[in-house]
C-alpha positions as CSV (number, residue, x, y, z in Angstrom):
1,M,80.9,86.3,93.4
2,R,80.4,88.1,96.7
3,F,83.6,89.7,98.2
4,G,83.6,89.0,101.9
5,V,85.9,88.4,104.8
6,R,87.5,85.3,103.4
7,Q,88.2,86.9,100.1
8,F,89.6,90.0,101.8
9,E,92.0,87.9,104.0
10,L,93.1,86.1,100.8
11,A,93.7,89.5,99.1
12,L,95.9,90.6,102.0
13,M,97.8,87.3,101.9
14,H,98.5,87.8,98.2
15,R,100.6,90.8,99.1
16,M,102.1,89.0,102.1
17,R,103.3,86.3,99.8
18,D,105.9,88.8,98.6
19,L,107.9,88.4,101.8
20,N,106.7,85.2,103.4
21,P,105.5,82.7,100.9
22,Q,105.8,79.7,103.2
23,R,103.5,81.3,105.8
24,V,101.0,82.1,103.2
25,E,101.1,78.5,101.9
26,Q,100.4,77.3,105.5
27,A,97.5,79.7,105.8
28,L,96.0,78.5,102.5
29,A,96.1,74.9,103.8
30,D,94.6,76.0,107.1
31,L,91.8,77.8,105.2
32,D,91.4,75.0,102.7
33,A,92.0,77.6,100.0
34,S,93.9,77.2,96.7
35,R,96.5,79.5,95.1
36,A,93.9,80.0,92.4
37,E,91.4,81.3,95.0
38,L,94.1,83.6,96.4
39,R,94.8,85.0,92.9
40,A,91.1,85.4,92.2
41,A,90.5,87.2,95.5
42,H,93.4,89.6,94.8
43,A,92.1,90.2,91.2
44,H,88.6,90.8,92.4
45,W,89.7,93.3,95.1
46,T,91.9,95.1,92.5
47,R,88.9,95.3,90.1
48,L,86.8,96.8,92.8
49,A,89.5,99.4,93.6
50,H,89.5,100.5,90.0
51,S,85.8,100.2,89.2
52,A,83.9,103.5,88.6
53,T,80.8,102.1,90.4
54,A,82.2,100.1,93.3
55,P,82.4,101.7,96.8
56,K,85.8,103.3,97.7
57,G,87.9,103.7,100.8
58,R,86.2,102.9,104.1
59,A,82.9,102.1,102.3
60,A,84.7,99.3,100.3
61,L,86.1,97.9,103.5
62,R,82.7,98.0,105.2
63,M,81.2,96.3,102.1
64,A,83.7,93.4,102.4
65,L,84.1,93.2,106.2
66,G,80.7,94.4,107.6
67,P,80.4,96.7,110.6
68,P,83.7,97.6,112.2
69,A,84.7,96.4,115.7
70,Y,85.8,100.0,116.5
71,A,85.2,103.4,115.0
72,G,86.6,106.6,116.4
73,T,88.9,109.5,115.7
74,T,92.6,110.3,116.4
75,P,94.7,113.4,116.1
76,F,97.3,113.3,113.3
77,G,99.3,116.4,113.3
78,S,96.9,119.3,113.0
79,L,94.1,117.1,111.6
80,T,91.6,114.8,113.1
81,C,91.4,111.5,111.3
82,D,88.8,108.7,111.4
83,V,90.0,105.3,112.7
84,T,88.0,102.2,111.8
85,R,89.0,98.7,112.8
86,W,87.8,95.2,111.9
87,R,88.6,91.8,113.5
88,L,89.7,89.1,111.0
89,P,89.5,85.4,111.8
90,S,93.1,84.6,110.5
91,W,94.5,87.2,113.0
92,P,92.3,87.0,116.1
93,E,94.5,89.0,118.4
94,L,94.9,91.9,116.0
95,E,92.6,94.3,114.2
96,F,92.8,95.6,110.6
97,E,92.8,99.4,110.8
98,A,91.9,102.0,108.2
99,L,93.0,105.6,108.9
100,T,91.0,108.1,106.8
101,G,91.5,111.8,106.3
102,P,89.0,114.6,106.5
103,G,87.8,114.0,102.9
104,G,87.2,110.3,103.5
105,E,90.3,109.1,101.6
106,V,92.2,106.2,103.1
107,W,95.6,107.2,104.3
108,N,96.8,104.0,105.8
109,L,95.7,100.3,106.1
110,W,97.4,98.0,108.5
111,F,97.1,95.7,111.4
112,V,97.3,97.0,114.9
113,R,97.1,95.4,118.4
114,P,93.9,96.5,120.2
115,G,94.7,97.9,123.6
116,G,98.2,99.0,122.5
117,D,101.5,97.5,121.6
118,R,103.1,94.4,123.2
119,R,106.6,94.3,124.6
120,L,108.7,91.6,122.8
121,S,112.0,90.0,123.2
122,F,114.0,89.2,120.0
123,A,112.9,85.6,120.3
124,D,109.2,86.7,120.3
125,L,109.4,88.1,116.7
126,T,107.0,85.6,115.2
127,P,105.6,86.0,111.7
128,W,102.0,87.1,111.7
129,E,101.9,87.7,115.4
130,C,103.6,91.1,115.8
131,V,102.8,94.6,114.4
132,V,105.0,97.6,113.7
133,A,104.1,99.2,117.1
134,D,105.2,96.1,119.0
135,V,108.7,96.3,117.5
136,G,108.9,100.1,118.0
137,A,108.0,99.7,121.7
138,S,110.3,96.7,122.3
139,F,113.4,98.1,120.7
140,P,113.5,101.8,121.5
141,V,116.2,102.7,119.1
142,S,114.2,101.9,116.0
143,A,113.2,103.7,112.9
144,Q,110.3,103.0,110.5
145,G,110.6,103.3,106.8
146,E,108.8,102.4,103.6
147,G,109.2,99.0,102.2
148,A,110.0,97.9,98.7
149,A,106.4,97.6,97.5
150,P,103.0,99.1,98.3
151,H,101.8,98.2,101.8
152,H,105.3,97.1,102.9
153,W,107.1,98.6,105.9
154,A,110.5,98.2,107.3
155,V,111.6,98.8,110.9
156,D,115.3,99.1,111.6
157,F,116.4,98.4,115.2
158,T,119.3,97.2,117.2
159,C,119.3,94.2,119.4
160,A,122.3,93.0,121.5
161,G,124.5,95.4,119.5
162,T,123.4,94.0,116.1
163,S,121.5,96.1,113.5
164,R,118.4,94.3,112.3
165,R,115.6,95.1,109.8
166,A,112.1,93.7,110.4
167,L,109.9,93.5,107.3
168,F,106.1,94.0,107.4
169,V,103.2,93.8,105.1
170,Y,100.1,95.8,106.1
171,G,101.9,96.4,109.4
172,L,102.1,92.7,110.1
173,Y,105.5,91.2,110.8
174,Q,106.7,88.8,108.0
175,R,110.4,88.2,108.5
176,L,113.8,89.7,109.1
177,A,115.7,91.1,106.1
């Protein structure tokens, strides 16, 4: 079985199911994919990650997703990191970003908005349409933190005097806590 864009998207959705199972079910129907295909994609990606012979890091992403839409560098503290981004059909207005360190190891994988963040109102917080940077730019008194599982993030912010927590998987908004 070849591991391509469809399988990669399904592997991402497997983790997103932790926080937003209804949205994942809707996406599976839209893709005409089954839960078994979702599980198989996740299992295949996990086997590749632990295989001694499969490509690792950015090379694994390139194998699955093809050439990136963007490749460049960005400063990260005193280091310069490589940034690589791919467009995925299920999230056409976003790009999936890999941030890699000087040795080629992947430091971060998440969705970003090409061209920068978007200002949102509280009503604009729509699952699968917002990224971490959008919430940070829209609600200036916000703080990012790790989520409860790998690739989960949380952003605490205040809106109209009420404390809120937005939950993300791979940097993509899933729901409020």
